[in-house]
Residue, then its C-alpha position, 0 to 999 in steps of 0.5 A: m269036616t271031621n267030628r272033633p270035640f268042642n273046645f271051650s278054652a278061653g285062650p289060646a282058643a279054638m280056631p275054625q276047622e277049615v282054617l286049620t285044614e287050609a293051613a295044614d294043606e299049605m304047611l310045606d309049600w305055600h302057593g307054589s313058593g317051595m317054602s312053608v310060611m314058617e320059613m319065609s323072610h318077613r321082608g320077602k315078597e311072599f310074606g309081603a303078600i300075606y301081610q298086605q292081604a291080612h292088613a286089608d282084610l282086617r281093616e275091612l272087617l272092623a271098618v277101621p277108619g283111614n286115620f287109624k293105624i293097624l299094628f301087628m305086634q307081640g307080647g299079648g294084651l299083658a305086654e300092652n298093659a305096659i306098652v300103652p302107658l309107655n306110648l300114651s301116658r306122657a307120665g301124667v294121670v291115666d283113668f282106669v275103670v276096674s271091672g275085673s281081673w284084667s283091668q286091675k292088672s292093666a292098672n297095676e302095670a300102668s302105675r309103673y309109668c304114670s299116675v293111676n286114678t281108679a275112676a270106678n271099681n266093681a270089686s265090692d260086688g265081686h266084679t259082677t256089674l258094670p259101673e255106669p259111666a255117669t258115676w265114673r270119677l274122671s280126672r281133669g287132664a287125664s292122658y287117656v281112659h282105659v276100659c277092658t270091654n270084656e273081662t275074660i275071667n269074670g264074664v262081664e262085657c261092656h256092650e256099648l262103648p262110653d261116650l267120653k265127650a258126653l261125660g265132659c272128658d276130652a281124653p282118648l278112650v283106650i279099650d282092651f278088646s282082646s276077647h270080643v274083637a270081631s264079634r261085634p262092631v266097634d264105634w271108632s268115633r269113641v275110641g283112640l286106641a284098641f288092643g288085643g291078643a289074637q289068641k281068643n277070637l282071631g288066631p293063634a297065640g303070638l300076635t297082638l293087634v293094636v289099632v291106634r288113631e294117628d294123632l296119638l302117635g309120637q308121644a312115647l316116653p323116652i324109656c319106651p323101647s324102640a320096638f314098642n314105640y307105636q310111631t316106629v312100628a307104624d312107620n315100618q308097617s309092623m316090620y321094624n323087628t321080625p313080626p310073628t309071621y306064622a301067627i299073622y298068616m293064620a290070623g289072615l286065614v281067619f279074617q278070610w273065614l270071617k268074611r265068608q261067614g258074612g263079616i262082623a254083623a253075622m258074627e254078632a248075630r251068632s254071638k247073641a244067639k249062642a249066648a242066649l241059648l247058654y244063659d237061658a239053660i243056666d238060668r232055668s236050672q236048679l243046679y247051675l248059677n251065673k252071678v253076672a248082672g243081666n245087662c253086662r253078661s259077656r257073650m264070649n265068656v260065660p262063667f258059671f258055678l254048680r250050687d253043689e261044688s262037690l260035683n265039680e270033678a264029676f261034671l268035668a269028667g262027664a263033659r270030657a267024656h261027651g267031647l266038651l273040653q276046657l270047661k274048668g273056670h279060671k283058678s282065681v274064681g273057680g267054678m266053670r267057664a265056657s268061652i264061646y268065641n266066633a269059632m265055636p259053632m251053635e252045635g257046640v253050644q247046643a251040645l253043652v246045653d244038652y249035657l248041662r241038662e243031662f248031668e242035672q237030671k241024673r242028680a235030681 
């Protein structure tokens, strides 16, 4: 393994180095086929084998029950903000829990296709807490309830999925798990549909994952484009239109890497350890500050601020000199952000913690 910088980008994000090496080795000739995966027909037997393996590995990794369909689509999480209501809203009422920037975007987009009820909103505290499910104002007869279970920008994570039935709600739960997928188990008994872009924790940009319960298929609005109709995509094994073939191949390599690491249980343990190390360094410091409530801090995306923001540029320049990349926070919130997805090793988090201490000590 070469000594590369540590990339803390929120997405497109770092990928496992051995996956990149394997893809590079196979770039010109995949398994003696004489073709790069980029050149393969999505209907050929070579790519068919790649797709089937990726599909099977993902179902195994995420323990997806047999009554759920796994769809490989395009457009990212942003497109799914439209595609989900086009498929599930039935032009009725949809409940949204607004816990940060992404869930607010989801609600805004859904309002083009259905009536949106904001069941809860943490904007008043700057998106730094999570409203307790018992306080949600859920609609009677809602088509579904939407929750972004990890807010990439704001650093808020819902560590336990809500039990809607216990809240007296029969609507299916839709989760945007873009930035924590494969870092923790999913309780599928509480989920109707989960979606996420691959470019944070599963692979390169271009692939969108949708896992949808079979009984929710076949409800698309008449205006839903056929290529975005979940029933059509499922009936054609994600091959109704040309899928993002190379991104599926790369994600498949990541799935195999995850299995070699010990699967989702091992990833969850690592995520907890990495997050604890970084949050502890921030909390013990006099220079850095994380504003998110302790019970809902994201294990994947750690935003933090320098109490003296005049030091921001010096901090970022020093980080780059130490091989610590992409630490600038999202433009909408400022500050810093370290995304510590599955591909980020503990060594990378330790290197960041060492730099945080060094930078602070020099200015003490």
